[in-house]
mmJSON file of the N, C-alpha and C atoms, coordinates in Angstrom:
{"data_MODEL":{"atom_site":{
"group_PDB":["ATOM","ATOM","ATOM","ATOM","ATOM","ATOM","ATOM","ATOM","ATOM","ATOM","ATOM","ATOM","ATOM","ATOM","ATOM","ATOM","ATOM","ATOM","ATOM","ATOM","ATOM","ATOM","ATOM","ATOM","ATOM","ATOM","ATOM","ATOM","ATOM","ATOM","ATOM","ATOM","ATOM","ATOM","ATOM","ATOM","ATOM","ATOM","ATOM","ATOM","ATOM","ATOM","ATOM","ATOM","ATOM","ATOM","ATOM","ATOM","ATOM","ATOM","ATOM","ATOM","ATOM","ATOM","ATOM","ATOM","ATOM","ATOM","ATOM","ATOM","ATOM","ATOM","ATOM","ATOM","ATOM","ATOM","ATOM","ATOM","ATOM","ATOM","ATOM","ATOM","ATOM","ATOM","ATOM","ATOM","ATOM","ATOM","ATOM","ATOM","ATOM","ATOM","ATOM","ATOM","ATOM","ATOM","ATOM","ATOM","ATOM","ATOM","ATOM","ATOM","ATOM","ATOM","ATOM","ATOM","ATOM","ATOM","ATOM","ATOM","ATOM","ATOM","ATOM","ATOM","ATOM","ATOM","ATOM","ATOM","ATOM","ATOM","ATOM","ATOM","ATOM","ATOM","ATOM","ATOM","ATOM","ATOM","ATOM","ATOM","ATOM","ATOM","ATOM","ATOM","ATOM","ATOM","ATOM","ATOM","ATOM","ATOM","ATOM","ATOM","ATOM","ATOM","ATOM","ATOM","ATOM","ATOM","ATOM","ATOM","ATOM","ATOM","ATOM","ATOM","ATOM","ATOM","ATOM","ATOM","ATOM","ATOM","ATOM","ATOM","ATOM","ATOM","ATOM","ATOM","ATOM","ATOM","ATOM","ATOM","ATOM","ATOM","ATOM","ATOM","ATOM","ATOM","ATOM","ATOM","ATOM","ATOM","ATOM","ATOM","ATOM","ATOM","ATOM","ATOM","ATOM","ATOM","ATOM","ATOM","ATOM","ATOM","ATOM","ATOM","ATOM","ATOM","ATOM","ATOM","ATOM","ATOM","ATOM","ATOM","ATOM","ATOM","ATOM","ATOM","ATOM","ATOM","ATOM","ATOM","ATOM","ATOM","ATOM","ATOM","ATOM","ATOM","ATOM","ATOM","ATOM","ATOM","ATOM","ATOM","ATOM","ATOM","ATOM","ATOM","ATOM","ATOM","ATOM","ATOM","ATOM","ATOM","ATOM","ATOM","ATOM","ATOM","ATOM","ATOM","ATOM","ATOM","ATOM","ATOM","ATOM","ATOM","ATOM","ATOM","ATOM","ATOM","ATOM","ATOM","ATOM","ATOM","ATOM","ATOM","ATOM","ATOM"],
"id":[1,2,3,4,5,6,7,8,9,10,11,12,13,14,15,16,17,18,19,20,21,22,23,24,25,26,27,28,29,30,31,32,33,34,35,36,37,38,39,40,41,42,43,44,45,46,47,48,49,50,51,52,53,54,55,56,57,58,59,60,61,62,63,64,65,66,67,68,69,70,71,72,73,74,75,76,77,78,79,80,81,82,83,84,85,86,87,88,89,90,91,92,93,94,95,96,97,98,99,100,101,102,103,104,105,106,107,108,109,110,111,112,113,114,115,116,117,118,119,120,121,122,123,124,125,126,127,128,129,130,131,132,133,134,135,136,137,138,139,140,141,142,143,144,145,146,147,148,149,150,151,152,153,154,155,156,157,158,159,160,161,162,163,164,165,166,167,168,169,170,171,172,173,174,175,176,177,178,179,180,181,182,183,184,185,186,187,188,189,190,191,192,193,194,195,196,197,198,199,200,201,202,203,204,205,206,207,208,209,210,211,212,213,214,215,216,217,218,219,220,221,222,223,224,225,226,227,228,229,230,231,232,233,234,235,236,237,238,239,240,241,242,243,244,245,246],
"type_symbol":["N","C","C","N","C","C","N","C","C","N","C","C","N","C","C","N","C","C","N","C","C","N","C","C","N","C","C","N","C","C","N","C","C","N","C","C","N","C","C","N","C","C","N","C","C","N","C","C","N","C","C","N","C","C","N","C","C","N","C","C","N","C","C","N","C","C","N","C","C","N","C","C","N","C","C","N","C","C","N","C","C","N","C","C","N","C","C","N","C","C","N","C","C","N","C","C","N","C","C","N","C","C","N","C","C","N","C","C","N","C","C","N","C","C","N","C","C","N","C","C","N","C","C","N","C","C","N","C","C","N","C","C","N","C","C","N","C","C","N","C","C","N","C","C","N","C","C","N","C","C","N","C","C","N","C","C","N","C","C","N","C","C","N","C","C","N","C","C","N","C","C","N","C","C","N","C","C","N","C","C","N","C","C","N","C","C","N","C","C","N","C","C","N","C","C","N","C","C","N","C","C","N","C","C","N","C","C","N","C","C","N","C","C","N","C","C","N","C","C","N","C","C","N","C","C","N","C","C","N","C","C","N","C","C","N","C","C","N","C","C","N","C","C","N","C","C"],
"label_atom_id":["N","CA","C","N","CA","C","N","CA","C","N","CA","C","N","CA","C","N","CA","C","N","CA","C","N","CA","C","N","CA","C","N","CA","C","N","CA","C","N","CA","C","N","CA","C","N","CA","C","N","CA","C","N","CA","C","N","CA","C","N","CA","C","N","CA","C","N","CA","C","N","CA","C","N","CA","C","N","CA","C","N","CA","C","N","CA","C","N","CA","C","N","CA","C","N","CA","C","N","CA","C","N","CA","C","N","CA","C","N","CA","C","N","CA","C","N","CA","C","N","CA","C","N","CA","C","N","CA","C","N","CA","C","N","CA","C","N","CA","C","N","CA","C","N","CA","C","N","CA","C","N","CA","C","N","CA","C","N","CA","C","N","CA","C","N","CA","C","N","CA","C","N","CA","C","N","CA","C","N","CA","C","N","CA","C","N","CA","C","N","CA","C","N","CA","C","N","CA","C","N","CA","C","N","CA","C","N","CA","C","N","CA","C","N","CA","C","N","CA","C","N","CA","C","N","CA","C","N","CA","C","N","CA","C","N","CA","C","N","CA","C","N","CA","C","N","CA","C","N","CA","C","N","CA","C","N","CA","C","N","CA","C","N","CA","C","N","CA","C","N","CA","C","N","CA","C","N","CA","C","N","CA","C","N","CA","C"],
"label_alt_id":[null,null,null,null,null,null,null,null,null,null,null,null,null,null,null,null,null,null,null,null,null,null,null,null,null,null,null,null,null,null,null,null,null,null,null,null,null,null,null,null,null,null,null,null,null,null,null,null,null,null,null,null,null,null,null,null,null,null,null,null,null,null,null,null,null,null,null,null,null,null,null,null,null,null,null,null,null,null,null,null,null,null,null,null,null,null,null,null,null,null,null,null,null,null,null,null,null,null,null,null,null,null,null,null,null,null,null,null,null,null,null,null,null,null,null,null,null,null,null,null,null,null,null,null,null,null,null,null,null,null,null,null,null,null,null,null,null,null,null,null,null,null,null,null,null,null,null,null,null,null,null,null,null,null,null,null,null,null,null,null,null,null,null,null,null,null,null,null,null,null,null,null,null,null,null,null,null,null,null,null,null,null,null,null,null,null,null,null,null,null,null,null,null,null,null,null,null,null,null,null,null,null,null,null,null,null,null,null,null,null,null,null,null,null,null,null,null,null,null,null,null,null,null,null,null,null,null,null,null,null,null,null,null,null,null,null,null,null,null,null,null,null,null,null,null,null],
"label_comp_id":["MET","MET","MET","LYS","LYS","LYS","THR","THR","THR","SER","SER","SER","VAL","VAL","VAL","ALA","ALA","ALA","ILE","ILE","ILE","ILE","ILE","ILE","GLY","GLY","GLY","ALA","ALA","ALA","GLY","GLY","GLY","ALA","ALA","ALA","ALA","ALA","ALA","GLY","GLY","GLY","MET","MET","MET","PHE","PHE","PHE","LEU","LEU","LEU","ALA","ALA","ALA","ALA","ALA","ALA","ASN","ASN","ASN","ILE","ILE","ILE","LYS","LYS","LYS","ASN","ASN","ASN","ALA","ALA","ALA","ALA","ALA","ALA","VAL","VAL","VAL","LEU","LEU","LEU","GLU","GLU","GLU","ALA","ALA","ALA","SER","SER","SER","SER","SER","SER","LYS","LYS","LYS","ILE","ILE","ILE","LEU","LEU","LEU","ARG","ARG","ARG","LYS","LYS","LYS","LEU","LEU","LEU","ALA","ALA","ALA","LEU","LEU","LEU","THR","THR","THR","GLY","GLY","GLY","GLY","GLY","GLY","GLY","GLY","GLY","ARG","ARG","ARG","CYS","CYS","CYS","ASN","ASN","ASN","ILE","ILE","ILE","CYS","CYS","CYS","ASN","ASN","ASN","ALA","ALA","ALA","GLN","GLN","GLN","PRO","PRO","PRO","ASP","ASP","ASP","ILE","ILE","ILE","LYS","LYS","LYS","LYS","LYS","LYS","LEU","LEU","LEU","LEU","LEU","LEU","GLN","GLN","GLN","ALA","ALA","ALA","TYR","TYR","TYR","PRO","PRO","PRO","ARG","ARG","ARG","ASN","ASN","ASN","GLY","GLY","GLY","GLY","GLY","GLY","ARG","ARG","ARG","LEU","LEU","LEU","ARG","ARG","ARG","LYS","LYS","LYS","LEU","LEU","LEU","PHE","PHE","PHE","ALA","ALA","ALA","ALA","ALA","ALA","PHE","PHE","PHE","GLY","GLY","GLY","ALA","ALA","ALA","ASN","ASN","ASN","GLU","GLU","GLU","ILE","ILE","ILE","ALA","ALA","ALA","GLU","GLU","GLU"],
"label_asym_id":["A","A","A","A","A","A","A","A","A","A","A","A","A","A","A","A","A","A","A","A","A","A","A","A","A","A","A","A","A","A","A","A","A","A","A","A","A","A","A","A","A","A","A","A","A","A","A","A","A","A","A","A","A","A","A","A","A","A","A","A","A","A","A","A","A","A","A","A","A","A","A","A","A","A","A","A","A","A","A","A","A","A","A","A","A","A","A","A","A","A","A","A","A","A","A","A","A","A","A","A","A","A","A","A","A","A","A","A","A","A","A","A","A","A","A","A","A","A","A","A","A","A","A","A","A","A","A","A","A","A","A","A","A","A","A","A","A","A","A","A","A","A","A","A","A","A","A","A","A","A","A","A","A","A","A","A","A","A","A","A","A","A","A","A","A","A","A","A","A","A","A","A","A","A","A","A","A","A","A","A","A","A","A","A","A","A","A","A","A","A","A","A","A","A","A","A","A","A","A","A","A","A","A","A","A","A","A","A","A","A","A","A","A","A","A","A","A","A","A","A","A","A","A","A","A","A","A","A","A","A","A","A","A","A","A","A","A","A","A","A","A","A","A","A","A","A"],
"label_entity_id":["1","1","1","1","1","1","1","1","1","1","1","1","1","1","1","1","1","1","1","1","1","1","1","1","1","1","1","1","1","1","1","1","1","1","1","1","1","1","1","1","1","1","1","1","1","1","1","1","1","1","1","1","1","1","1","1","1","1","1","1","1","1","1","1","1","1","1","1","1","1","1","1","1","1","1","1","1","1","1","1","1","1","1","1","1","1","1","1","1","1","1","1","1","1","1","1","1","1","1","1","1","1","1","1","1","1","1","1","1","1","1","1","1","1","1","1","1","1","1","1","1","1","1","1","1","1","1","1","1","1","1","1","1","1","1","1","1","1","1","1","1","1","1","1","1","1","1","1","1","1","1","1","1","1","1","1","1","1","1","1","1","1","1","1","1","1","1","1","1","1","1","1","1","1","1","1","1","1","1","1","1","1","1","1","1","1","1","1","1","1","1","1","1","1","1","1","1","1","1","1","1","1","1","1","1","1","1","1","1","1","1","1","1","1","1","1","1","1","1","1","1","1","1","1","1","1","1","1","1","1","1","1","1","1","1","1","1","1","1","1","1","1","1","1","1","1"],
"label_seq_id":[1,1,1,2,2,2,3,3,3,4,4,4,5,5,5,6,6,6,7,7,7,8,8,8,9,9,9,10,10,10,11,11,11,12,12,12,13,13,13,14,14,14,15,15,15,16,16,16,17,17,17,18,18,18,19,19,19,20,20,20,21,21,21,22,22,22,23,23,23,24,24,24,25,25,25,26,26,26,27,27,27,28,28,28,29,29,29,30,30,30,31,31,31,32,32,32,33,33,33,34,34,34,35,35,35,36,36,36,37,37,37,38,38,38,39,39,39,40,40,40,41,41,41,42,42,42,43,43,43,44,44,44,45,45,45,46,46,46,47,47,47,48,48,48,49,49,49,50,50,50,51,51,51,52,52,52,53,53,53,54,54,54,55,55,55,56,56,56,57,57,57,58,58,58,59,59,59,60,60,60,61,61,61,62,62,62,63,63,63,64,64,64,65,65,65,66,66,66,67,67,67,68,68,68,69,69,69,70,70,70,71,71,71,72,72,72,73,73,73,74,74,74,75,75,75,76,76,76,77,77,77,78,78,78,79,79,79,80,80,80,81,81,81,82,82,82],
"pdbx_PDB_ins_code":[null,null,null,null,null,null,null,null,null,null,null,null,null,null,null,null,null,null,null,null,null,null,null,null,null,null,null,null,null,null,null,null,null,null,null,null,null,null,null,null,null,null,null,null,null,null,null,null,null,null,null,null,null,null,null,null,null,null,null,null,null,null,null,null,null,null,null,null,null,null,null,null,null,null,null,null,null,null,null,null,null,null,null,null,null,null,null,null,null,null,null,null,null,null,null,null,null,null,null,null,null,null,null,null,null,null,null,null,null,null,null,null,null,null,null,null,null,null,null,null,null,null,null,null,null,null,null,null,null,null,null,null,null,null,null,null,null,null,null,null,null,null,null,null,null,null,null,null,null,null,null,null,null,null,null,null,null,null,null,null,null,null,null,null,null,null,null,null,null,null,null,null,null,null,null,null,null,null,null,null,null,null,null,null,null,null,null,null,null,null,null,null,null,null,null,null,null,null,null,null,null,null,null,null,null,null,null,null,null,null,null,null,null,null,null,null,null,null,null,null,null,null,null,null,null,null,null,null,null,null,null,null,null,null,null,null,null,null,null,null,null,null,null,null,null,null],
"Cartn_x":[146.399,147.743,148.541,149.061,149.894,150.487,150.534,150.949,152.369,153.473,154.541,155.301,154.946,155.659,154.392,154.274,153.554,154.394,154.213,155.234,153.866,154.592,153.779,154.161,153.582,153.426,153.719,152.829,153.109,153.655,154.547,155.534,156.931,157.796,158.557,159.174,159.842,160.313,159.05,158.203,157.348,156.937,156.407,156.101,157.327,158.651,159.859,159.783,159.932,159.664,158.998,158.041,156.281,156.819,157.458,157.207,158.218,159.343,160.734,160.224,159.115,159.383,157.893,157.919,156.404,155.782,154.519,153.371,153.258,153.461,154.04,152.692,152.001,151.072,151.263,151.219,151.064,150.03,150.564,149.69,149.802,148.47,148.77,147.88,147.697,147.143,145.894,147.035,145.94,145.868,144.758,144.126,144.363,145.723,146.654,147.682,148.404,149.558,150.209,152.224,153.21,153.205,151.747,151.898,153.337,153.765,154.998,155.995,156.159,156.629,156.175,154.937,154.338,155.49,155.519,155.502,157.39,158.357,159.78,160.282,159.582,160.625,159.345,158.623,157.826,158.371,158.781,159.278,160.794,161.16,162.783,163.393,162.805,163.632,164.682,165.243,166.408,167.337,168.227,169.075,170.573,170.211,171.508,171.827,172.181,172.423,173.427,173.479,174.766,175.351,174.953,175.407,176.641,177.703,178.775,179.089,178.257,178.83,177.338,177.752,176.966,176.238,176.228,176.109,174.635,175.367,174.022,173.145,173.609,172.542,171.514,171.974,170.977,169.907,170.532,169.605,168.185,168.262,166.996,165.942,166.665,165.969,165.727,164.491,164.615,163.977,162.895,162.838,163.877,164.558,165.009,166.456,167.509,168.496,169.475,169.114,170.134,169.91,169.426,169.047,169.637,170.214,170.456,171.73,172.676,173.737,174.859,174.383,175.351,175.346,174.374,174.141,174.315,174.347,174.508,176.531,177.117,178.648,178.94,178.628,178.661,178.468,177.589,177.077,176.928,177.488,177.408,177.269,177.342,176.661,178.035,179.569,179.986,180.25,179.983,179.981,178.69,177.627,175.995,176.316,177.047,177.057,178.026,179.136,180.196,179.469],
"Cartn_y":[68.702,69.096,66.96,67.059,65.254,64.944,63.864,63.666,62.676,62.838,62.251,61.101,61.635,60.847,59.689,58.918,57.846,57.916,58.434,58.529,57.477,55.962,55.551,55.674,56.01,56.631,57.715,57.964,59.704,60.239,59.216,59.477,60.578,60.947,61.923,61.997,60.93,60.659,60.663,60.51,60.703,61.81,62.698,64.027,65.181,64.598,65.623,65.466,64.034,64.481,64.777,64.339,64.973,67.255,67.203,68.668,69.221,68.55,68.601,68.438,67.499,67.404,67.512,68.15,68.915,67.48,68.068,67.1,65.27,65.611,64.501,63.618,62.917,62.501,61.594,61.542,60.941,59.557,58.745,57.77,56.775,57.097,56.882,55.794,54.755,53.511,54.104,54.817,55.447,56.664,56.882,57.825,59.516,59.125,59.874,60.2,60.972,61.432,61.929,61.458,61.7,61.568,60.435,59.698,59.554,58.512,57.96,59.115,60.292,61.674,62.064,61.833,62.253,61.3,60.056,58.908,59.479,59.564,60.038,60.796,60.849,61.353,62.62,63.139,64.414,65.025,65.33,66.314,66.139,65.517,65.675,64.951,64.625,63.664,64.264,65.565,66.17,65.595,64.689,64.137,64.819,66.285,67.363,67.857,67.513,68.229,68.951,69.627,70.929,70.096,69.019,68.278,67.338,67.67,66.263,65.869,65.841,64.827,64.178,62.894,61.344,61.483,61.34,61.423,62.606,64.014,64.273,64.427,64.257,63.923,63.076,61.794,60.855,61.313,62.193,62.764,63.253,63.779,63.929,62.816,61.902,60.781,59.76,59.83,59.127,57.83,57.56,56.347,55.833,56.035,55.459,55.113,56.257,56.345,55.541,54.117,52.864,52.47,52.651,52.369,53.027,54.039,55.258,55.14,54.816,55.213,54.969,53.794,53.051,54.281,54.09,55.669,56.505,57.169,58.601,58.972,57.728,57.421,57.202,56.366,56.223,57.69,58.196,59.557,60.571,61.188,61.927,63.64,64.681,65.946,66.337,66.328,66.577,65.829,64.793,63.411,63.766,64.453,64.611,66.303,67.255,68.406,69.009,67.954,67.612,67.638],
"Cartn_z":[63.531,62.892,62.802,62.64,62.277,63.372,64.028,64.99,64.428,64.844,64.509,65.202,66.631,67.299,68.753,69.073,70.004,71.151,72.163,73.385,74.218,74.828,75.621,77.755,77.282,79.782,79.729,80.248,80.749,82.244,82.031,83.249,83.129,84.324,83.94,83.05,82.427,80.717,79.503,80.048,78.772,78.731,79.569,79.505,79.272,79.713,79.277,77.819,77.391,75.884,74.892,75.418,74.968,74.643,75.902,76.111,74.967,74.869,74.084,72.589,71.994,70.788,69.719,68.967,68.247,67.968,67.778,67.169,67.96,68.943,69.662,70.753,70.781,71.304,72.298,73.49,74.694,75.528,75.169,75.602,76.675,77.723,79.106,79.924,80.245,80.812,82.007,82.942,83.935,83.775,84.585,84.538,85.521,85.82,86.414,85.952,84.776,84.912,85.927,85.504,86.371,88.078,88.322,89.551,90.109,89.809,90.159,90.364,90.303,90.313,91.581,92.454,93.614,94.674,93.802,95.394,95.151,95.151,94.666,95.843,97.093,98.017,98.924,97.927,98.301,97.752,96.69,95.511,95.774,96.205,96.257,95.489,94.071,92.818,91.958,92.316,91.853,91.943,90.917,90.487,90.71,90.759,90.427,92.106,92.868,93.917,94.222,95.011,95.818,96.378,97.247,98.724,98.42,98.315,97.949,99.518,100.356,101.405,101.532,101.33,100.888,102.182,103.578,104.567,104.923,104.498,104.624,103.713,102.574,101.465,102.084,102.306,102.724,103.858,104.375,105.334,104.901,103.814,102.99,102.425,102.89,102.0,103.168,104.374,105.298,105.246,104.183,104.074,102.808,101.765,101.081,100.852,102.039,102.208,102.175,102.409,102.307,100.933,99.894,98.633,97.725,98.283,97.565,97.94,98.692,99.308,97.717,97.66,96.459,95.223,94.908,93.884,94.026,95.071,95.042,95.377,95.798,95.934,94.259,93.477,92.323,91.455,91.587,90.785,91.682,92.378,93.53,92.577,93.487,92.341,92.137,92.281,91.38,89.825,90.177,88.629,87.449,88.338,87.553,86.898,87.745,87.225,85.746,85.996,85.192,83.529],
"occupancy":[1.0,1.0,1.0,1.0,1.0,1.0,1.0,1.0,1.0,1.0,1.0,1.0,1.0,1.0,1.0,1.0,1.0,1.0,1.0,1.0,1.0,1.0,1.0,1.0,1.0,1.0,1.0,1.0,1.0,1.0,1.0,1.0,1.0,1.0,1.0,1.0,1.0,1.0,1.0,1.0,1.0,1.0,1.0,1.0,1.0,1.0,1.0,1.0,1.0,1.0,1.0,1.0,1.0,1.0,1.0,1.0,1.0,1.0,1.0,1.0,1.0,1.0,1.0,1.0,1.0,1.0,1.0,1.0,1.0,1.0,1.0,1.0,1.0,1.0,1.0,1.0,1.0,1.0,1.0,1.0,1.0,1.0,1.0,1.0,1.0,1.0,1.0,1.0,1.0,1.0,1.0,1.0,1.0,1.0,1.0,1.0,1.0,1.0,1.0,1.0,1.0,1.0,1.0,1.0,1.0,1.0,1.0,1.0,1.0,1.0,1.0,1.0,1.0,1.0,1.0,1.0,1.0,1.0,1.0,1.0,1.0,1.0,1.0,1.0,1.0,1.0,1.0,1.0,1.0,1.0,1.0,1.0,1.0,1.0,1.0,1.0,1.0,1.0,1.0,1.0,1.0,1.0,1.0,1.0,1.0,1.0,1.0,1.0,1.0,1.0,1.0,1.0,1.0,1.0,1.0,1.0,1.0,1.0,1.0,1.0,1.0,1.0,1.0,1.0,1.0,1.0,1.0,1.0,1.0,1.0,1.0,1.0,1.0,1.0,1.0,1.0,1.0,1.0,1.0,1.0,1.0,1.0,1.0,1.0,1.0,1.0,1.0,1.0,1.0,1.0,1.0,1.0,1.0,1.0,1.0,1.0,1.0,1.0,1.0,1.0,1.0,1.0,1.0,1.0,1.0,1.0,1.0,1.0,1.0,1.0,1.0,1.0,1.0,1.0,1.0,1.0,1.0,1.0,1.0,1.0,1.0,1.0,1.0,1.0,1.0,1.0,1.0,1.0,1.0,1.0,1.0,1.0,1.0,1.0,1.0,1.0,1.0,1.0,1.0,1.0,1.0,1.0,1.0,1.0,1.0,1.0],
"B_iso_or_equiv":[0.0,0.0,0.0,0.0,0.0,0.0,0.0,0.0,0.0,0.0,0.0,0.0,0.0,0.0,0.0,0.0,0.0,0.0,0.0,0.0,0.0,0.0,0.0,0.0,0.0,0.0,0.0,0.0,0.0,0.0,0.0,0.0,0.0,0.0,0.0,0.0,0.0,0.0,0.0,0.0,0.0,0.0,0.0,0.0,0.0,0.0,0.0,0.0,0.0,0.0,0.0,0.0,0.0,0.0,0.0,0.0,0.0,0.0,0.0,0.0,0.0,0.0,0.0,0.0,0.0,0.0,0.0,0.0,0.0,0.0,0.0,0.0,0.0,0.0,0.0,0.0,0.0,0.0,0.0,0.0,0.0,0.0,0.0,0.0,0.0,0.0,0.0,0.0,0.0,0.0,0.0,0.0,0.0,0.0,0.0,0.0,0.0,0.0,0.0,0.0,0.0,0.0,0.0,0.0,0.0,0.0,0.0,0.0,0.0,0.0,0.0,0.0,0.0,0.0,0.0,0.0,0.0,0.0,0.0,0.0,0.0,0.0,0.0,0.0,0.0,0.0,0.0,0.0,0.0,0.0,0.0,0.0,0.0,0.0,0.0,0.0,0.0,0.0,0.0,0.0,0.0,0.0,0.0,0.0,0.0,0.0,0.0,0.0,0.0,0.0,0.0,0.0,0.0,0.0,0.0,0.0,0.0,0.0,0.0,0.0,0.0,0.0,0.0,0.0,0.0,0.0,0.0,0.0,0.0,0.0,0.0,0.0,0.0,0.0,0.0,0.0,0.0,0.0,0.0,0.0,0.0,0.0,0.0,0.0,0.0,0.0,0.0,0.0,0.0,0.0,0.0,0.0,0.0,0.0,0.0,0.0,0.0,0.0,0.0,0.0,0.0,0.0,0.0,0.0,0.0,0.0,0.0,0.0,0.0,0.0,0.0,0.0,0.0,0.0,0.0,0.0,0.0,0.0,0.0,0.0,0.0,0.0,0.0,0.0,0.0,0.0,0.0,0.0,0.0,0.0,0.0,0.0,0.0,0.0,0.0,0.0,0.0,0.0,0.0,0.0,0.0,0.0,0.0,0.0,0.0,0.0],
"pdbx_formal_charge":[null,null,null,null,null,null,null,null,null,null,null,null,null,null,null,null,null,null,null,null,null,null,null,null,null,null,null,null,null,null,null,null,null,null,null,null,null,null,null,null,null,null,null,null,null,null,null,null,null,null,null,null,null,null,null,null,null,null,null,null,null,null,null,null,null,null,null,null,null,null,null,null,null,null,null,null,null,null,null,null,null,null,null,null,null,null,null,null,null,null,null,null,null,null,null,null,null,null,null,null,null,null,null,null,null,null,null,null,null,null,null,null,null,null,null,null,null,null,null,null,null,null,null,null,null,null,null,null,null,null,null,null,null,null,null,null,null,null,null,null,null,null,null,null,null,null,null,null,null,null,null,null,null,null,null,null,null,null,null,null,null,null,null,null,null,null,null,null,null,null,null,null,null,null,null,null,null,null,null,null,null,null,null,null,null,null,null,null,null,null,null,null,null,null,null,null,null,null,null,null,null,null,null,null,null,null,null,null,null,null,null,null,null,null,null,null,null,null,null,null,null,null,null,null,null,null,null,null,null,null,null,null,null,null,null,null,null,null,null,null,null,null,null,null,null,null],
"auth_seq_id":[1,1,1,2,2,2,3,3,3,4,4,4,5,5,5,6,6,6,7,7,7,8,8,8,9,9,9,10,10,10,11,11,11,12,12,12,13,13,13,14,14,14,15,15,15,16,16,16,17,17,17,18,18,18,19,19,19,20,20,20,21,21,21,22,22,22,23,23,23,24,24,24,25,25,25,26,26,26,27,27,27,28,28,28,29,29,29,30,30,30,31,31,31,32,32,32,33,33,33,34,34,34,35,35,35,36,36,36,37,37,37,38,38,38,39,39,39,40,40,40,41,41,41,42,42,42,43,43,43,44,44,44,45,45,45,46,46,46,47,47,47,48,48,48,49,49,49,50,50,50,51,51,51,52,52,52,53,53,53,54,54,54,55,55,55,56,56,56,57,57,57,58,58,58,59,59,59,60,60,60,61,61,61,62,62,62,63,63,63,64,64,64,65,65,65,66,66,66,67,67,67,68,68,68,69,69,69,70,70,70,71,71,71,72,72,72,73,73,73,74,74,74,75,75,75,76,76,76,77,77,77,78,78,78,79,79,79,80,80,80,81,81,81,82,82,82],
"auth_comp_id":["MET","MET","MET","LYS","LYS","LYS","THR","THR","THR","SER","SER","SER","VAL","VAL","VAL","ALA","ALA","ALA","ILE","ILE","ILE","ILE","ILE","ILE","GLY","GLY","GLY","ALA","ALA","ALA","GLY","GLY","GLY","ALA","ALA","ALA","ALA","ALA","ALA","GLY","GLY","GLY","MET","MET","MET","PHE","PHE","PHE","LEU","LEU","LEU","ALA","ALA","ALA","ALA","ALA","ALA","ASN","ASN","ASN","ILE","ILE","ILE","LYS","LYS","LYS","ASN","ASN","ASN","ALA","ALA","ALA","ALA","ALA","ALA","VAL","VAL","VAL","LEU","LEU","LEU","GLU","GLU","GLU","ALA","ALA","ALA","SER","SER","SER","SER","SER","SER","LYS","LYS","LYS","ILE","ILE","ILE","LEU","LEU","LEU","ARG","ARG","ARG","LYS","LYS","LYS","LEU","LEU","LEU","ALA","ALA","ALA","LEU","LEU","LEU","THR","THR","THR","GLY","GLY","GLY","GLY","GLY","GLY","GLY","GLY","GLY","ARG","ARG","ARG","CYS","CYS","CYS","ASN","ASN","ASN","ILE","ILE","ILE","CYS","CYS","CYS","ASN","ASN","ASN","ALA","ALA","ALA","GLN","GLN","GLN","PRO","PRO","PRO","ASP","ASP","ASP","ILE","ILE","ILE","LYS","LYS","LYS","LYS","LYS","LYS","LEU","LEU","LEU","LEU","LEU","LEU","GLN","GLN","GLN","ALA","ALA","ALA","TYR","TYR","TYR","PRO","PRO","PRO","ARG","ARG","ARG","ASN","ASN","ASN","GLY","GLY","GLY","GLY","GLY","GLY","ARG","ARG","ARG","LEU","LEU","LEU","ARG","ARG","ARG","LYS","LYS","LYS","LEU","LEU","LEU","PHE","PHE","PHE","ALA","ALA","ALA","ALA","ALA","ALA","PHE","PHE","PHE","GLY","GLY","GLY","ALA","ALA","ALA","ASN","ASN","ASN","GLU","GLU","GLU","ILE","ILE","ILE","ALA","ALA","ALA","GLU","GLU","GLU"],
"auth_asym_id":["A","A","A","A","A","A","A","A","A","A","A","A","A","A","A","A","A","A","A","A","A","A","A","A","A","A","A","A","A","A","A","A","A","A","A","A","A","A","A","A","A","A","A","A","A","A","A","A","A","A","A","A","A","A","A","A","A","A","A","A","A","A","A","A","A","A","A","A","A","A","A","A","A","A","A","A","A","A","A","A","A","A","A","A","A","A","A","A","A","A","A","A","A","A","A","A","A","A","A","A","A","A","A","A","A","A","A","A","A","A","A","A","A","A","A","A","A","A","A","A","A","A","A","A","A","A","A","A","A","A","A","A","A","A","A","A","A","A","A","A","A","A","A","A","A","A","A","A","A","A","A","A","A","A","A","A","A","A","A","A","A","A","A","A","A","A","A","A","A","A","A","A","A","A","A","A","A","A","A","A","A","A","A","A","A","A","A","A","A","A","A","A","A","A","A","A","A","A","A","A","A","A","A","A","A","A","A","A","A","A","A","A","A","A","A","A","A","A","A","A","A","A","A","A","A","A","A","A","A","A","A","A","A","A","A","A","A","A","A","A","A","A","A","A","A","A"],
"auth_atom_id":["N","CA","C","N","CA","C","N","CA","C","N","CA","C","N","CA","C","N","CA","C","N","CA","C","N","CA","C","N","CA","C","N","CA","C","N","CA","C","N","CA","C","N","CA","C","N","CA","C","N","CA","C","N","CA","C","N","CA","C","N","CA","C","N","CA","C","N","CA","C","N","CA","C","N","CA","C","N","CA","C","N","CA","C","N","CA","C","N","CA","C","N","CA","C","N","CA","C","N","CA","C","N","CA","C","N","CA","C","N","CA","C","N","CA","C","N","CA","C","N","CA","C","N","CA","C","N","CA","C","N","CA","C","N","CA","C","N","CA","C","N","CA","C","N","CA","C","N","CA","C","N","CA","C","N","CA","C","N","CA","C","N","CA","C","N","CA","C","N","CA","C","N","CA","C","N","CA","C","N","CA","C","N","CA","C","N","CA","C","N","CA","C","N","CA","C","N","CA","C","N","CA","C","N","CA","C","N","CA","C","N","CA","C","N","CA","C","N","CA","C","N","CA","C","N","CA","C","N","CA","C","N","CA","C","N","CA","C","N","CA","C","N","CA","C","N","CA","C","N","CA","C","N","CA","C","N","CA","C","N","CA","C","N","CA","C","N","CA","C","N","CA","C","N","CA","C","N","CA","C","N","CA","C","N","CA","C"],
"pdbx_PDB_model_num":[1,1,1,1,1,1,1,1,1,1,1,1,1,1,1,1,1,1,1,1,1,1,1,1,1,1,1,1,1,1,1,1,1,1,1,1,1,1,1,1,1,1,1,1,1,1,1,1,1,1,1,1,1,1,1,1,1,1,1,1,1,1,1,1,1,1,1,1,1,1,1,1,1,1,1,1,1,1,1,1,1,1,1,1,1,1,1,1,1,1,1,1,1,1,1,1,1,1,1,1,1,1,1,1,1,1,1,1,1,1,1,1,1,1,1,1,1,1,1,1,1,1,1,1,1,1,1,1,1,1,1,1,1,1,1,1,1,1,1,1,1,1,1,1,1,1,1,1,1,1,1,1,1,1,1,1,1,1,1,1,1,1,1,1,1,1,1,1,1,1,1,1,1,1,1,1,1,1,1,1,1,1,1,1,1,1,1,1,1,1,1,1,1,1,1,1,1,1,1,1,1,1,1,1,1,1,1,1,1,1,1,1,1,1,1,1,1,1,1,1,1,1,1,1,1,1,1,1,1,1,1,1,1,1,1,1,1,1,1,1,1,1,1,1,1,1]
}}}
């Protein structure tokens, strides 16, 4: 099988892209693929949520809630789902 696309990095974006492209090769320097995904809050990295109340949503992110406040305000549940 001939490789038509080389994807650099086996993170979430690279693996998603590889799953959607035929004949793709994924190149990763680390021995652990998707490692950073495991560090994104215990699997709570879903950006499309059903909670429109930002205060309630931030309760699910006890370690990084302060950093996420602006993002959730700009890209809330309604804006992402559209």
